[in-house]
Backbone as a printed PyTorch tensor [residue, N CA C, xyz], in Angstrom:
tensor([[[ 12.3020,  -4.1920, -14.2440],
         [ 10.6980,  -3.9440, -13.8550],
         [ 10.1360,  -5.4660, -13.2170]],

        [[  8.8530,  -4.8470, -12.4190],
         [  8.0720,  -5.7810, -11.9960],
         [  6.7870,  -5.4310, -12.0150]],

        [[  6.0100,  -6.4380, -11.6590],
         [  4.5200,  -6.3620, -11.3040],
         [  3.8730,  -5.8390, -10.0570]],

        [[  3.1760,  -5.2750, -10.2590],
         [  2.5220,  -4.6140,  -8.4590],
         [  1.8510,  -5.6020,  -7.9400]],

        [[  1.9820,  -6.9000,  -8.9930],
         [  1.2690,  -8.3890,  -7.9930],
         [  2.2270,  -9.2780,  -8.0810]],

        [[  3.5830,  -8.9940,  -7.7590],
         [  4.7690, -10.0040,  -7.3280],
         [  5.0570,  -9.6290,  -6.4790]],

        [[  4.5090,  -8.7370,  -5.9170],
         [  5.3230,  -8.1700,  -4.8130],
         [  4.0410,  -8.4600,  -3.5440]],

        [[  4.7060,  -8.9070,  -1.8270],
         [  4.4600,  -8.9870,  -0.4500],
         [  3.4900,  -7.7340,  -0.3460]],

        [[  3.0420,  -7.8590,   0.6300],
         [  1.8860,  -6.5840,   1.7590],
         [  2.0760,  -6.4330,   2.7820]],

        [[  1.5500,  -4.9530,   3.1840],
         [  1.7830,  -4.9670,   4.8220],
         [  1.3120,  -3.9110,   4.5520]],

        [[ -0.5290,  -4.2540,   5.4600],
         [ -1.4700,  -3.7960,   5.5190],
         [ -0.9650,  -2.6260,   7.1810]],

        [[ -1.4590,  -1.6920,   6.9770],
         [ -1.4470,  -0.6690,   8.3160],
         [ -2.7390,  -0.8500,   8.7290]],

        [[ -2.5030,  -0.2560,  10.4160],
         [ -3.6750,  -0.5450,  11.0580],
         [ -5.2990,  -0.2220,  10.3990]],

        [[ -5.2010,   1.0560,   9.5160],
         [ -6.1930,   1.3410,   9.2480],
         [ -7.1250,   0.9510,   7.6370]],

        [[ -6.1570,  -0.3340,   7.6840],
         [ -6.8080,  -1.2680,   6.1520],
         [ -8.0250,  -2.2150,   6.9200]],

        [[ -9.1390,  -2.0170,   6.7050],
         [-10.1720,  -2.7960,   6.7730],
         [-10.3640,  -4.3320,   6.6700]],

        [[-10.7570,  -5.4090,   7.0260],
         [-10.4210,  -6.7080,   7.3890],
         [-10.9940,  -6.9600,   5.5860]],

        [[-12.2850,  -6.5340,   4.9300],
         [-12.7120,  -6.8620,   3.9110],
         [-11.4170,  -6.6660,   2.7460]],

        [[-10.6760,  -5.7510,   3.2250],
         [ -9.5040,  -5.6350,   2.0330],
         [ -8.3440,  -6.5830,   2.2980]],

        [[ -8.4290,  -6.7760,   3.1290],
         [ -7.0800,  -8.1990,   3.6850],
         [ -8.1580,  -9.7500,   2.7200]],

        [[ -9.2170,  -9.4410,   3.0780],
         [-10.0680, -10.8670,   2.7060],
         [ -9.4990, -11.1510,   0.7180]],

        [[ -9.9670,  -9.9680,  -0.0220],
         [ -9.6060,  -9.2750,  -1.2070],
         [ -8.6540, -10.0480,  -1.2020]],

        [[ -7.6760,  -9.2040,  -0.6580],
         [ -5.6140,  -9.7290,  -0.7170],
         [ -5.6730, -11.2960,  -0.6890]],

        [[ -5.9220, -12.0950,   0.2720],
         [ -5.5020, -13.2290,   0.4130],
         [ -6.6740, -13.8980,  -0.3670]],

        [[ -8.0000, -13.8090,  -0.9660],
         [ -8.5580, -14.4890,  -1.2050],
         [ -8.2410, -14.7830,  -2.9250]],

        [[ -7.2860, -13.1900,  -3.1200],
         [ -6.2610, -13.5620,  -4.8330],
         [ -5.2240, -13.6860,  -4.1240]],

        [[ -4.4100, -14.6040,  -3.4570],
         [ -3.7000, -15.0390,  -3.0120],
         [ -2.3860, -14.4010,  -3.0940]],

        [[ -2.4460, -13.5980,  -2.7810],
         [ -1.5520, -12.0210,  -2.0680],
         [ -1.5470, -12.9290,  -0.8620]],

        [[ -0.1860, -12.3950,  -0.4990],
         [  0.9880, -12.8120,   1.2470],
         [  0.5730, -11.2350,   1.6590]],

        [[ -0.0210, -11.1320,   2.6080],
         [ -0.3510,  -9.8690,   3.5800],
         [  0.2010, -10.2910,   4.8810]],

        [[  0.6030,  -9.2490,   5.4730],
         [  1.2700,  -9.0250,   7.2210],
         [  0.2790,  -7.9530,   7.4480]],

        [[ -0.5810,  -8.0430,   8.2610],
         [ -1.3850,  -6.9580,   9.0390],
         [ -1.0350,  -6.4760,  10.3140]],

        [[ -1.1850,  -5.4320,  10.2090],
         [ -0.3950,  -4.3570,  11.3690],
         [ -1.4400,  -5.2220,  12.9900]],

        [[ -2.9250,  -5.0950,  12.2730],
         [ -3.9470,  -5.6610,  13.5290],
         [ -3.9890,  -6.5660,  13.7050]],

        [[ -3.8780,  -7.4280,  13.0180],
         [ -3.6400,  -9.2400,  13.4330],
         [ -2.7080,  -9.3390,  14.1700]],

        [[ -1.3150,  -8.7560,  13.5670],
         [ -0.0910,  -8.8750,  14.9740],
         [ -0.2150,  -8.5130,  15.7270]],

        [[ -1.1880,  -7.4350,  16.5200],
         [ -1.7280,  -6.4260,  17.2630],
         [ -0.4420,  -5.3960,  17.5390]],

        [[ -0.0560,  -5.1770,  16.6680],
         [  1.5190,  -3.8690,  16.9210],
         [  0.8010,  -2.5790,  16.4910]],

        [[ -0.3210,  -2.7250,  17.3630],
         [ -1.3400,  -1.4100,  17.6430],
         [  0.0300,  -0.2260,  17.8490]],

        [[ -0.1930,   0.8230,  17.3670],
         [  0.4130,   2.5680,  17.7130],
         [  2.0110,   2.1100,  17.3390]],

        [[  2.1020,   1.5140,  16.4770],
         [  3.5720,   1.5240,  16.2130],
         [  3.7830,   2.5240,  14.9790]],

        [[  4.8610,   3.1170,  15.0350],
         [  4.8800,   4.3030,  14.4680],
         [  5.3840,   4.2340,  13.0260]],

        [[  4.5580,   5.3930,  12.1330],
         [  4.4510,   4.9240,  10.5690],
         [  6.4570,   4.6610,  10.2260]],

        [[  7.2310,   5.0850,  10.9380],
         [  8.3400,   5.2850,  10.3170],
         [  8.7500,   3.2090,  11.0880]],

        [[  8.7350,   2.8940,  12.2980],
         [  8.6080,   1.5890,  12.2730],
         [  8.0190,   0.3410,  11.3240]],

        [[  6.6820,   0.7920,  11.6050],
         [  6.0580,   0.2420,  10.3830],
         [  6.9450,   0.0680,   9.0520]],

        [[  7.2050,   1.2520,   7.9580],
         [  8.3300,   1.3040,   7.2450],
         [  9.5150,   0.6110,   7.0510]],

        [[ 10.0010,   0.5990,   8.0460],
         [ 11.4660,   0.1280,   7.8960],
         [ 11.0730,  -1.3340,   8.3060]],

        [[  9.8920,  -2.0200,   8.6680],
         [  9.6930,  -3.2340,   9.2380],
         [  9.5320,  -3.9030,   7.5440]],

        [[  8.2680,  -2.8330,   7.0020],
         [  7.8770,  -3.2580,   5.7720],
         [  9.3760,  -3.6810,   4.8590]],

        [[ 10.2810,  -2.7120,   4.7300],
         [ 11.4050,  -2.6020,   4.0330],
         [ 12.2760,  -3.8280,   4.5110]],

        [[ 12.6680,  -3.8180,   5.5290],
         [ 13.2050,  -5.1750,   6.0540],
         [ 12.5870,  -6.4130,   5.5460]],

        [[ 11.0770,  -6.8120,   5.5720],
         [ 10.7860,  -7.9410,   4.9120],
         [ 10.7440,  -8.0700,   3.8550]],

        [[ 10.9840,  -6.9180,   2.5520],
         [ 10.7920,  -6.8050,   1.4760],
         [  9.1080,  -6.9260,   1.2060]],

        [[  8.5450,  -6.0020,   2.0230],
         [  7.0010,  -5.9060,   1.5410],
         [  6.2660,  -3.9740,   1.5060]],

        [[  5.2900,  -4.1150,   0.0700],
         [  4.7550,  -3.0040,   0.4520],
         [  3.4110,  -2.4520,   0.7490]],

        [[  3.8760,  -1.5740,   1.3560],
         [  3.2240,  -0.7330,   2.1300],
         [  1.0660,  -0.2560,   1.5210]],

        [[  0.6030,  -0.9780,   2.2940],
         [ -1.0790,  -0.2690,   2.0940],
         [ -1.3750,   0.4650,   2.7890]],

        [[ -2.2170,   1.7570,   3.0480],
         [ -1.9360,   2.6860,   3.7470],
         [ -3.1690,   3.2580,   2.7280]],

        [[ -4.0150,   3.7560,   3.7040],
         [ -5.0260,   5.0040,   3.9840],
         [ -4.0570,   6.5360,   4.4350]],

        [[ -2.8490,   6.5770,   5.2180],
         [ -2.2420,   7.1490,   5.7910],
         [ -1.5590,   8.0960,   5.0310]],

        [[ -1.2730,   9.5380,   4.6200],
         [ -0.4030,  10.2140,   4.0920],
         [  0.9430,  10.3040,   4.5520]],

        [[  1.0590,  10.7040,   6.2130],
         [  2.2930,  10.1510,   6.2570],
         [  3.1470,   9.1020,   5.8960]],

        [[  3.0460,   8.3800,   5.2810],
         [  4.0800,   7.4110,   4.8560],
         [  5.1630,   8.1630,   3.8130]],

        [[  4.1470,   9.2970,   3.0090],
         [  4.9160,  10.0870,   1.3380],
         [  5.7550,  10.5430,   2.6770]],

        [[  5.4970,  11.3290,   3.6600],
         [  6.3860,  12.2700,   4.1420],
         [  7.2110,  11.9890,   4.8570]],

        [[  7.5200,  10.5130,   5.3610],
         [  9.0280,   9.9430,   5.7350],
         [  9.7810,   9.6750,   4.3030]],

        [[  9.4140,   9.2670,   3.2480],
         [ 10.0840,   8.9970,   2.1470],
         [ 10.6850,   9.9960,   1.4630]],

        [[  9.5900,  11.2750,   1.5880],
         [  9.8970,  12.3680,   0.5530],
         [ 10.9490,  13.4110,   1.6380]],

        [[ 10.3120,  13.5330,   2.8590],
         [ 11.2760,  14.6970,   3.6390],
         [ 12.3270,  14.0220,   4.6750]],

        [[ 11.8620,  12.8580,   4.9710],
         [ 13.0370,  12.2790,   5.6990],
         [ 13.9320,  10.7550,   5.3310]],

        [[ 13.2530,  10.4060,   3.6150],
         [ 14.3430,   9.9090,   2.9500],
         [ 14.2820,   8.4560,   3.8130]],

        [[ 13.5660,   7.6330,   4.5090],
         [ 13.6080,   6.1850,   4.5700],
         [ 13.1900,   5.2020,   3.9280]],

        [[ 14.1660,   4.6690,   4.0560],
         [ 14.4820,   3.0020,   2.7340],
         [ 12.9690,   2.5320,   2.8720]],

        [[ 12.8660,   2.1200,   1.5700],
         [ 11.1630,   1.3100,   1.9130],
         [ 11.3930,   0.7740,   0.6530]],

        [[ 10.1680,   0.1610,   0.2560],
         [ 10.0280,  -0.7130,  -0.6790],
         [  9.0110,  -0.4360,  -1.9850]],

        [[  7.9760,  -0.3800,  -1.1590],
         [  6.8180,   0.8000,  -2.2650],
         [  6.0620,   0.9280,  -1.1170]],

        [[  4.7510,   1.9440,  -1.3210],
         [  3.5200,   2.3890,  -0.6410],
         [  2.4350,   2.2730,  -1.9610]],

        [[  1.3280,   1.9710,  -1.4150],
         [  0.0770,   1.8000,  -2.4790],
         [ -0.6110,   2.9140,  -1.3910]],

        [[ -0.6520,   3.8710,  -1.7180],
         [ -1.9430,   4.8480,  -0.5480],
         [ -2.9850,   5.1120,  -1.2480]],

        [[ -4.0760,   5.0370,  -0.6880],
         [ -5.4100,   4.7090,  -1.0600],
         [ -6.3370,   6.0370,  -0.2920]],

        [[ -7.0450,   6.6230,  -1.2210],
         [ -7.4470,   7.9590,  -1.1990],
         [ -9.0250,   7.7070,  -1.9930]],

        [[-10.2690,   8.4030,  -1.5730],
         [ -9.9200,   9.1120,  -0.2520],
         [-10.3080,   8.1420,   1.1550]],

        [[ -9.3410,   8.2380,   2.4230],
         [ -9.0340,   7.8360,   3.4070],
         [-10.5040,   7.5680,   4.0610]],

        [[-10.7770,   6.2780,   4.8130],
         [-11.7620,   6.2490,   5.6680],
         [-12.8900,   6.3450,   4.4020]],

        [[-12.6590,   5.5260,   3.2790],
         [-14.2530,   5.1070,   2.9210],
         [-14.5120,   3.7090,   2.7770]],

        [[-15.8300,   3.3830,   2.3460],
         [-16.1450,   2.4010,   2.8530],
         [-15.3750,   1.3030,   2.0970]],

        [[-15.1080,   0.0060,   3.0540],
         [-13.9160,  -1.1990,   2.3360],
         [-14.3090,  -1.4680,   0.9040]],

        [[-15.4090,  -1.1200,   0.0540],
         [-15.5720,  -1.3190,  -1.0460],
         [-14.7110,  -0.6480,  -2.1630]],

        [[-14.7290,   0.9580,  -1.9150],
         [-14.1870,   1.7010,  -2.4830],
         [-12.4910,   1.3790,  -2.6480]],

        [[-12.2560,   1.0420,  -1.1660],
         [-10.7130,   0.5090,  -1.7430],
         [-10.1570,  -0.7760,  -2.0960]],

        [[-11.2270,  -1.5010,  -2.0710],
         [-10.9940,  -3.1220,  -3.0420],
         [-11.1610,  -2.3140,  -4.4380]],

        [[-12.0250,  -1.8100,  -5.3440],
         [-11.7460,  -0.7460,  -6.0440],
         [-11.0910,  -0.5760,  -6.8000]],

        [[-10.3590,   0.1880,  -6.0610],
         [ -8.8670,   1.0260,  -6.0120],
         [ -7.8260,  -0.0170,  -6.2990]],

        [[ -7.7330,  -1.3060,  -5.3960],
         [ -7.2770,  -2.3080,  -5.5150],
         [ -6.8070,  -2.8680,  -6.8820]],

        [[ -8.2770,  -3.5530,  -7.2120],
         [ -8.7910,  -3.5010,  -8.4640],
         [ -8.1800,  -3.0310,  -9.7610]],

        [[ -8.3570,  -1.7300,  -9.6710],
         [ -7.8320,  -1.2220, -10.2900],
         [ -6.4310,  -1.2420, -10.6450]],

        [[ -6.0140,  -1.5850, -10.1260],
         [ -4.0320,  -1.0760,  -9.4260],
         [ -3.2110,  -2.8480, -10.0860]],

        [[ -4.3210,  -3.8400,  -9.9160],
         [ -4.0740,  -4.6720, -10.2950],
         [ -4.4860,  -5.0230, -12.0350]],

        [[ -5.9310,  -4.7790, -12.1950],
         [ -6.0150,  -5.0190, -13.2600],
         [ -5.0370,  -3.7310, -14.4100]],

        [[ -4.5730,  -2.7700, -14.2440],
         [ -3.5920,  -1.6020, -14.3880],
         [ -2.7860,  -2.2290, -14.7610]],

        [[ -1.3700,  -3.4040, -13.6860],
         [ -0.6160,  -4.0300, -13.5600],
         [  0.7120,  -3.1920, -14.4100]],

        [[  0.7370,  -1.8230, -14.0120],
         [  2.0960,  -1.3190, -14.3200],
         [  3.2880,  -2.1990, -14.2760]],

        [[  3.8190,  -1.8050, -15.0090],
         [  5.7290,  -2.1800, -15.0970],
         [  6.0660,  -1.0790, -13.5990]],

        [[  6.2990,  -1.5650, -12.8030],
         [  7.3620,  -0.3980, -12.0030],
         [  8.4170,  -1.3150, -11.1800]],

        [[  9.2200,  -0.5610, -10.6810],
         [ 10.3830,  -0.8340, -10.2460],
         [ 10.8930,  -0.3360,  -8.9990]],

        [[ 11.0960,  -1.0610,  -7.8320],
         [ 11.2530,  -0.6470,  -6.3000],
         [ 12.1360,   0.6500,  -6.5470]],

        [[ 11.8830,   1.4360,  -5.4670],
         [ 10.7420,   1.8690,  -4.9140],
         [  9.9910,   2.5060,  -5.1470]],

        [[  9.0730,   2.7370,  -5.2870],
         [  7.7160,   2.8160,  -5.9430],
         [  6.4610,   3.6490,  -4.9350]],

        [[  5.6270,   4.4940,  -5.4290],
         [  4.5090,   4.9110,  -4.7790],
         [  3.7310,   4.5740,  -5.8700]],

        [[  2.3120,   4.3240,  -5.2700],
         [  1.1060,   4.4530,  -6.2950],
         [  0.0150,   5.4860,  -5.4170]],

        [[ -0.3840,   5.8890,  -6.2410],
         [ -1.4990,   6.8190,  -5.3420],
         [ -2.6260,   6.5920,  -5.9110]],

        [[ -3.7760,   5.6150,  -5.2830],
         [ -4.7160,   5.7130,  -5.9730],
         [ -6.0060,   6.0450,  -5.9670]],

        [[ -6.6430,   7.0840,  -6.0970],
         [ -7.7430,   8.1320,  -5.8570],
         [ -8.8190,   7.5080,  -6.6980]],

        [[-10.2550,   7.5290,  -5.3320],
         [-10.8030,   6.9140,  -6.2000],
         [-12.3970,   7.5840,  -6.4950]],

        [[-12.4170,   8.0940,  -7.0810],
         [-13.7450,   8.9370,  -7.2550],
         [-15.1780,   8.4610,  -7.6820]],

        [[-15.1870,   7.1790,  -7.7050],
         [-16.8250,   6.4120,  -7.4220],
         [-16.9370,   5.4640,  -8.7750]],

        [[-17.0330,   6.7020,  -9.9520],
         [-17.1380,   5.5330, -11.5560],
         [-15.0970,   5.3300, -11.7730]],

        [[-14.2430,   6.0240, -11.5850],
         [-13.3230,   6.1900, -11.8960],
         [-12.0870,   6.6790, -10.9240]],

        [[-11.1410,   5.4780, -11.1040],
         [ -9.9830,   5.6070, -10.2810],
         [ -8.4720,   6.1040, -11.2510]],

        [[ -8.3150,   6.9470, -10.0970],
         [ -7.3090,   7.9940, -10.6730],
         [ -5.9390,   7.2450, -10.1720]],

        [[ -4.5570,   7.2510, -10.9380],
         [ -3.2800,   6.0580, -10.2770],
         [ -2.4420,   7.0510, -10.9790]],

        [[ -1.6180,   7.3810,  -9.8050],
         [ -0.8570,   8.5400, -10.0040],
         [  0.2890,   7.2540,  -9.4950]],

        [[  1.4070,   6.7310, -10.1520],
         [  2.9650,   6.1830, -10.1390],
         [  3.8650,   6.9160, -10.0640]],

        [[  4.8900,   6.6210,  -9.1350],
         [  6.2450,   7.1710,  -9.1160],
         [  7.1580,   6.6920,  -8.8270]],

        [[  8.0560,   5.8430,  -9.5080],
         [  9.1250,   5.5530,  -9.3600],
         [ 10.4230,   6.2820,  -8.6590]],

        [[ 11.1600,   5.9590,  -7.9580],
         [ 12.4950,   6.5210,  -7.2100],
         [ 14.1550,   6.1090,  -7.7870]],

        [[ 14.8930,   6.4020,  -7.5260],
         [ 16.4570,   5.9810,  -8.2600],
         [ 16.5910,   6.2580,  -6.8180]],

        [[ 17.3450,   4.8160,  -7.0720],
         [ 18.1120,   4.2030,  -5.4650],
         [ 19.4220,   4.3310,  -5.3650]]])
């Protein structure tokens, strides 16, 4: 078992700079698709890159779940932030909740963080390898 805090991250192009700043200010290693100018890279390519580099994908895009469940694309972990396209502070609050909860997890895993304003609901699923 591991802590979510032990992983390195890859942020999808839909992740705001405020979220990147929060992660980096708290000491996390983050590879950002936008900063690397990898716009329009397919979700499959992003998931494959993250797996090769042993990074957890952070996204607002549910398509990563489709790749994992339907297409069985190998992955280390995914943090799916809901609702999508919320203000950055909403997603920072969701990540804070994930890190404060600090669930014991083993890779591969999927964490859905659903922010309802005053409450963040977490759903955690681990997969057999």
